[in-house]
C-alpha positions in Angstrom: 0.0 0.0 0.0 1.3 3.5 -0.9 1.3 6.4 1.4 2.4 10.0 0.7 3.5 12.5 3.3 4.9 16.0 3.3 8.5 16.4 4.5 9.4 20.0 4.4 9.1 21.2 0.9 9.2 17.7 -0.5 6.5 14.9 -0.8 7.7 11.4 0.2 6.0 8.4 -1.3 6.2 5.1 0.5 5.2 1.7 -0.8 4.9 -1.2 1.7 4.4 -4.8 0.6 4.9 -8.2 2.3 8.2 -9.8 1.2 9.8 -6.6 0.1 11.6 -3.9 2.1 9.8 -0.6 2.3 10.3 1.5 -0.8 10.4 5.3 -0.5 11.4 8.2 -2.6 11.1 12.0 -2.3 9.7 14.3 -5.0 9.1 18.1 -5.4 5.4 17.7 -6.1 2.7 15.5 -4.6 1.5 14.5 -8.0 5.0 13.1 -9.0 5.0 11.1 -5.7 1.6 9.7 -6.4 2.5 8.7 -10.0 5.7 7.0 -8.8 3.8 5.1 -6.1 1.2 3.9 -8.6 3.8 2.7 -11.0 5.8 0.9 -8.2 2.7 -0.8 -6.7 1.6 -1.9 -10.2 5.1 -3.4 -10.9 5.2 -5.1 -7.5 1.7 -6.6 -8.0 2.6 -7.9 -11.5 5.9 -9.3 -10.2 8.2 -7.3 -12.5 9.5 -4.8 -9.9 13.3 -4.5 -9.8 15.0 -2.6 -7.0 17.2 -0.1 -8.8 18.5 1.6 -5.6 21.9 -0.4 -5.7 22.4 0.7 -9.4 21.6 4.3 -8.4 24.2 4.2 -5.5 27.0 2.3 -7.2 29.4 3.6 -9.8 31.2 1.7 -12.5 34.3 2.0 -10.5 32.7 0.4 -7.5 31.7 -2.6 -9.8 35.2 -2.9 -11.1 36.8 -2.8 -7.6 34.2 -5.4 -6.4 34.9 -7.7 -9.4 38.7 -7.5 -8.7 38.2 -8.4 -5.1 35.5 -11.1 -5.4 36.0 -12.7 -8.9 39.3 -11.8 -10.4 41.3 -12.6 -7.3 40.4 -16.3 -7.7 41.4 -16.5 -11.4 44.8 -17.8 -12.8 45.2 -14.6 -14.8 44.3 -12.2 -12.0 47.5 -10.1 -12.5 46.9 -9.4 -16.2 43.2 -8.9 -15.6 43.9 -6.5 -12.9 46.1 -4.4 -15.2 43.4 -4.5 -17.8 40.8 -3.2 -15.3 43.1 -0.3 -14.2 42.4 1.8 -17.3 38.6 2.0 -16.9 39.0 2.6 -13.2 41.1 5.7 -13.9 38.9 7.0 -16.6 36.1 9.6 -15.8 33.5 6.8 -16.8 34.3 5.1 -13.5 32.6 7.8 -11.6 29.2 7.4 -13.5 26.4 5.7 -11.6 25.5 2.3 -13.0 21.9 3.4 -13.5 23.2 6.2 -15.7 25.5 4.2 -17.9 24.5 4.3 -21.6 25.8 3.2 -24.9 26.7 6.8 -25.7 28.9 7.1 -22.7 30.6 3.8 -23.5 31.1 4.9 -27.0 32.8 8.1 -25.9 35.1 6.2 -23.6 35.8 3.7 -26.4 36.7 6.5 -28.8 39.1 8.1 -26.3 40.6 4.8 -25.5 41.2 4.0 -29.3 43.5 7.1 -29.5 45.7 5.5 -26.8 45.8 1.8 -27.7 44.9 -0.6 -30.6 41.4 -1.7 -31.5 41.9 -5.2 -30.3 42.9 -3.9 -26.8 39.8 -1.8 -26.7 37.7 -4.8 -27.8 39.2 -6.8 -24.9 38.5 -3.9 -22.5 34.9 -3.6 -23.5 34.3 -7.4 -23.3 35.8 -7.4 -19.8 33.6 -4.5 -18.7 30.6 -6.2 -20.2 31.5 -9.4 -18.1 31.8 -7.2 -15.0 28.3 -5.8 -15.5 26.9 -9.2 -16.2 28.4 -10.7 -13.1 27.0 -7.8 -11.0 23.6 -8.3 -12.6 23.5 -12.1 -11.9 24.6 -11.5 -8.3 21.8 -9.0 -7.9 19.3 -11.6 -9.2 20.6 -14.2 -6.8 20.4 -11.7 -3.9 16.8 -10.8 -5.0 15.8 -14.6 -5.0 17.4 -15.2 -1.6 15.4 -12.3 -0.2 12.3 -13.9 -1.5 13.3 -17.3 -0.1 13.9 -15.8 3.4 10.3 -14.3 3.3 8.8 -17.6 2.3 7.6 -16.3 -1.1 10.1 -18.5 -3.0 11.5 -21.8 -1.9 14.6 -23.7 -2.7 12.4 -26.7 -3.8 10.7 -24.5 -6.4 14.1 -23.5 -7.7 15.1 -27.1 -8.2 11.7 -28.0 -9.8 11.8 -25.0 -12.0 15.4 -24.2 -13.0 14.6 -21.4 -15.4 13.8 -18.2 -13.5 12.4 -15.2 -15.4 13.5 -11.8 -14.3 13.1 -8.4 -16.0 15.7 -6.0 -17.1 14.3 -2.8 -18.5 11.5 -3.9 -20.9 12.6 -7.4 -21.9 12.7 -10.7 -20.1 16.1 -12.4 -19.4 16.4 -16.1 -18.9 18.8 -17.2 -16.2 19.5 -20.7 -15.1 21.1 -21.2 -11.6 
């Protein structure tokens, strides 16, 4: 259920549902708050809501550092992969929030990088960045499913019986098998 309250000069919309943490966001107008609450409630009821708060808090640089610490450190080629990930970490694109990443920004970074190194190096860098983002997305899906399991909405038995789990990313469905 959604509620809207006035907090100073802002209107805060809150959506509360069983199995989900409380969702809230502040807006300049009450109409914007009401519209956001309606959309979020609708997505939650249809089962397509994705919490974007982590993507709005984390930068690409954060994802790269997390990948180096959690994934790359266990690989045989961790040293060379670490060197490859230094370039995007030092670039201004590392300060962009993950939710704000776009093809245009990546193309600008690619064009600047092409002036420094060869095309095949840039291709390897882009493939590695793509892999970093995919690993982060899969981990977010797993965390999301674990949260549902802890609230009794989704059980481990259901996961074994139905190995394909549908989740939404933007407007298209992605199939992911655990």
